[in-house]
Structure formats: C-alpha cells, structure tokens
N, C-alpha and C positions, 0 to 999 in steps of 0.2 A: 664721253666724247670720243670719237674716232678721228685721228689726224693723219695726214699724208706727209711723207718726207720724201726728199731727194735721195738717191742711191749714193750717199757720200758718207765718209767716215768723220766722226767729230774728232778733232785734233786734241781734245781734252784727254788727258790720261786717266782711264777709269780707275785706276789704283789710288788716285789722289782726288777724286770726285768727293765733294762734301756730303756728309751724312744728311738724312732729312731733317728739316728744321723743327724743333719741338713746338708743338702747338700750331703746326701749319694748318690751313683750312682745307686743303685737298690732299688726298693720298694718291700718288701718281702710280698707276698700275699699268704695266705692259703685259699683254698676252701674246707670247711668241709662238708662232706656228712655222715649223720647218717643212718645205715642200720640195718635192722632185717629181715634176711631170705628172701632176695630179690635177689638173685644172677642174675636173668635174667634181672631186672632192672639196676643192677650194670653194666653188661656186655654192655648194650646199652648206659649207661650214660658215662663210663669212656673214650671211644675214643672220645666223643663229648668234654669232658673237655680237653684232651690232645691237642685238635686242637685250644684251646684258650688262650695258655700259652705265646705267643710272643707280647702282647700288650704293646705299649709304653704310659705311663701315662702322663698327663699335670702336671703343678706345683700345688701343694696343696696350699689352701689359705693362711695358715700361715707360708709358707716359709720353712717347714721342709723337703721338697722334692724339688730337683732341677728341673727345666723344662725338659721336654723330658726324665725324669728318666726311665729307663727300669724296668718293672715290672717282678720279677721272681715269678713264680706262682708254688705253691706246692699243690697237691691234697691230702687231708687227709680223709681217710675212717674209721668211728668209728662203729666198729662192737659191737652192743648193745645185742646181744644174750648172756645169762647167760653162755653159754659154747662156747668158741671161735670156729669158723668154719674154719678148714684148707682149704676147698675149697674156701672160701670167700678170705682168705688170698693170696693164689695162684693167684686167679683172679686179685686182686688188684695189687699185687706186678709184675704181668706179664704185667700190664699196666703201670708200672713205678710210681705208686702212693704210699703213705705211708699208712700203715695199723696199727691200734691200737685196742685193746680189751678193752670195758668197760663192766665189768660183772653186775655192779650194774643196775637193771632194771630201765626203765623209761627214757623218752625222756630228762627230764631236767638233769638227771645224764649225759647222752650222751653228751648234749650241754655243759655242764661244762667241760667234758673231752676235747671236742674239744677246748674250751676256755683256759683251762690249757695248753694243747699242743701248741696252737698258742703263748701264752705268752711265754713259757719256750724256744720255738725255736726263739724267738726274732723278731717274725712277726710284720709288720707294720699294716696289714689290715687282717681281718677274714671275709669270705663270707660263709654263710649258704646256702645250697641247699638241697631239699629233694632228696631221692633215686629214687622215681618214677616220677621225673620230667626231662625234656628234654630242655636245654637252647637254645636259638636262636643263630645263628651263630656268632653274635657280642655282646652277652649278657654280658660277662665280661667286655669288652672294654667299653661299654656304663656305666656300674657301676663305673668303674675306672674314665672315663672321668667326670661324675658328681661329685664324690668325689673330683677330682682335682680341677674342676672349683669352687665349692661351699665351700670347705673345711668343710663340714658337718661332724659330728661324725658318722652318719649312713646314708645309702642310701638304699632306699626300692623299689623293682621292682615289676611289675604286674605279675600275674599268670592267665593264660587261660587254659581252660580244653578242652581235647579231651576224648572221650569215647570209652570203649572197646566194648560197645553195644548200639544199639539204644535206646534212652530214650522213654519211652511211653508218650502219650499225656499230661497227668497229670504233669509229671515231666518237660517236656519241657515249659509248661504254667507257672510253678512255678519259672523258671529261677534260680533254687537253685545254680547253680555254676557260676552265674555271679558274678564278683568281681569288686572292685572299679578301675578306670582309672582316673589319675589325670595329669595336665600338668607337665612336668619336672621341678623340682626346687620348687614344691609345698610343704610347711612344713607339716610334719605329726606328730602325737603324739603317735601312737600306730601301731604295725606291727606284722606280723607273721615272722618266721625265715625260711620261704620257698623260700625267694628271698631277702636276707638281708646282706648289707656290713657294718662291724663295723670298726671304726678306734680304733686300740688297745691301742693308747696312751690315748684316752678319757676313755676306759675301765680300764686301769691302774689307771687312776686318780679317778674314781669313785668307783671301786672295786665292781661294781654290777655284780651279779651272777644270775643264773637261780635258782628259789626256787624248791627245790626236793620234797616239799610236794604236788606239782602240776604234779608229773610224771605220776601218774595213771589217772588223771582227765582231762588233757589239761589245757591250760591257762598259762602255764609258760612263753610262749613268749610274751603274752599279758602283764603280770606282769613285765617282764624284760624290754620291751620297754617302758612302762608307767613310770618305774622308772627312765629310761634314760632321758625321757622327763622332768620328775620333777626335775632331777639333772642339767638340763640346756643344755643337749647334744642335738644339733640340729639335726633332722632327715628331709631328703628330699626325694621326690619322683623322679624316673627316669622312664619315661613311655616307653623308648626304650629298656630297659633291660628286655625283656619278656622271661618268661620260660613257658613251656607247662606241665600242670599236666596231667598225664595219668590216668583217672578214671576207676578202675576195676569194673566188673560187680556187685559185692556185694554192691557197694556204689551207684549204679544207681537205687535205690529202695527207695519208700516213706518213709519206716521206718527208713532208714539210715539217710536220709537228715533231717527228723523231729527230730530224736535224736540229730544230730549235732546242730540244731536250739536250742534245749532245752539246751545242754551243753554249747553253746555259751553264752546265757543269764545267766546261771549258773556261768560260768567263770567270766563274766563282774561283777556280784555282788560280788563274792569271792574276786577277785583282788581289787575292790574298797574298801571292808572292810579292806583288808590287808594294803592298803595303807592309810587308815584313822587312825589318831592317836588320842587318848583321848576317854574316855568313852561317853561323850555327843555327840561329833562329830560322834562316831560310831552308837549311837542311832538315830541321825538325818539321817545318811547315810542309815541305814535299813529302816526307814520309807519312804525316798525318793526312794530306789530301790523298796520297796514294791509297792508304788504308781505307779512307771513306769511299773512294772510287772503286776499290775492290770489292767492299761489302756490297755496293750497290750492283755491281756487275753480277756478283753471285746470287744476290737476292732477286734481281730482276730476271735472271735466267731462270731460277726456280720458279718464280711466279708465272713466267711465260710457258714454261713447259707444263706446269699443272694446269694452266688455262687450256692448253691444247688438248691435254688428256681429258679433262672435264666439259670441253667445249664452252668455256665460260669466257666471254669475249671480254669483260672487264679485266679478268686476271691478265689475259693475253695483251690487251693493250697497255695497262698500266705496268705490266711487267717489262714490256718493250720500252716503255719510256724510262723506267728506272735503270734498265740496263744501258740505255743510251747516255743518260746523265752521268752513270758511273764510267763510261768510256771517256766522256769530256772531262770529268774531274781527274781521272788518271793521266790522260794525254796532256792536260793543262799543267799538272804538277811537274811534268818533265820536258816542258817547252814545246809541245805541239799547239799549234794555233789553229782553230777552226774559223773560217771566213763564211759567214753566213749572207752577207748583204752585197755581194759583188754585183757591180753594174756591168753591162757589156763591155764598158771601157776600162774595166779593172778598178772602178771606184766603188764607193759604197753608198747605200741608202740610209738605213737607220737601225739603231738597235732600240728595243722598246721593252724589254722584259728583263729585269734584274736577275742576277745570277740564281 
C-alpha cells in the first residue's frame, strides 16, 4: 500500500518511539528516496516502486514478526531542494506516495529526515534507494526475504550501472563503475545507502544518525554504516536485490571518475579519524592512513607510467584511479576535505559510494 502524507513533522520523539509489536500482522516498510531536481527520474521510478508493494515477508529471526506477515509498503520522497517544488509534490502524490520537504541542504540532512519520518510513523523497516536508480522486478521482495531469514539489522544489495552514452575505450578499460558482488548472506561492515535496508528497532537502540558535517563532501553513508558495525549491528549482503544505476553523460568522463576516486579515499581517511578516539590513537591512525596513501600514490604512478610505455589502457586507467585514491587518503589523513557534490548555491546533492 502506498500512502500520502502532508509535509509536516510528527511531534513524537523518534528516540522514544515504541519498537515493533511482537506477532503483529503487518510489517510496516518505508522505501525512502531522496531527490534534488530530478523529476524525470522520479517519474520513471515511482511506478516501479508501486508495483513492489504486495510482498509477503517470512519470519524475522528474533521472532518479532509472525511468519507470512504481510508487508505494508509506503514510499516516501524527500525533496532536498532548498525551495519546495510544487511540481515534484504533485508528481509524488499522483503516484500515491508520501512527500516531505527537507530544506536543509546536503544528503545527510535528507537522510536524517527520512530516518525521522520513518521512526515517527512507527515503521519497522526503512529502505534507502536513489532517485536515479531502477529496482529489479523482485528487488524489495529479495531484501525483505533476506532480512526475514537472517534477522540482520541491515541488508545491502548490489548496484549495476547502465550508461546514457557509450563509454570511451579508456573509461571501459578502467572498469570504474564495477561494484562488488558477494554471495547472499555474506557479512559486510560498510555500505552505501543507494540500496540499503535498515531494521528500525536496531536504529532506535543505537540512536546512530547521519553526520551532517559530511553533507557537502560525501561519506556520511560510510560513516553511518561503519558506526552500525562498531555498535554490533549485523549487516549482510543480498545479491539478488539488484538495482540499476542510470549514469548520466556528465559522469561518463575521466575527470569525474578520478575525482570520485580521490573523494572516496579522502572520505575513508576522514571517517576513520572521526571513529578513532584519543590523541595517540588518532596520531597512529594518521600515520597509517598516510602510509596507505603513499603506497597507492607510488603504485598508481608506476602502473600509469607502465601503461603509457606499453600502450595498455587498462593499466593507465587503473593506475590513475589508484593514484587519485592515494591522494585522497593522504590528504584526508591531514585535514584536507574534498567536496564532490557542490550545488551552484554551495549546497550538496548526495554521496553514494562508500569510502
């Protein structure tokens, strides 16, 4: 079932919202999509989400949900434009989904708004998806089945890319858009939010949120999921829950993918330091991250040079990527911040790839 809501905040404190009732007859699932000026993508995505709302979940491992409990699915669109877009709201509500406006710029603020809305509405499960992605026909069913079978606090699915334009040979050789694939049930310790299911009972228990200091730079999803793992929340992989990432032309260029590699390394260093407590451990972490960055700088430069000498495009592309990731790691270890998702107004769109 898709439902419509007004753009109002629930006064209930999400931190004290009650956990799901044992043996309840319906599992309340919210699929949250953050958007920023992509009405065409939303128009393509919303009907697909509507077709996935009738799945029956299995029993969750800790017994909080009855076998064959029906999953009530609500789609929530968080409009992260500083000024609410009436055309987007009309589009969302016409599809029978819920619309809320989060004016505070940055993907972390949008994610926290989705989290607050889900907690205030008493949802059991929150699923994050990007507005420029297209879920497979049984995507949500697979996520829920893995969640039900394993009782994990989070379930992560794969993302595969389709391209709006043909990639040039250098880009194809670099395989920049290849992402990990793992057997279903494999434990993971870090994830992006572009295909992520969260058990809100676990979220209430840990009170972990997205760090809005990372809203402009990317990495808030990396930090969030690393904190979940450190808090003992089990995260598992579901390889059948595939979504397709539609890559626009502006991202099919060498400068974009190399900037992404640099930001990824930078985010990994910054989140590592954020998670490290104590002066001496932080100094040691900086030294370790610096060494990792230096190794990648040297190795990437050697591979890039060898590729040029031998005319191997794959060596050139992958060497350049390794070199840029090393630059990011080294800079992040000593305070440099890479800003990838700046809007014309100086705000941010989103971060989608973990460090």
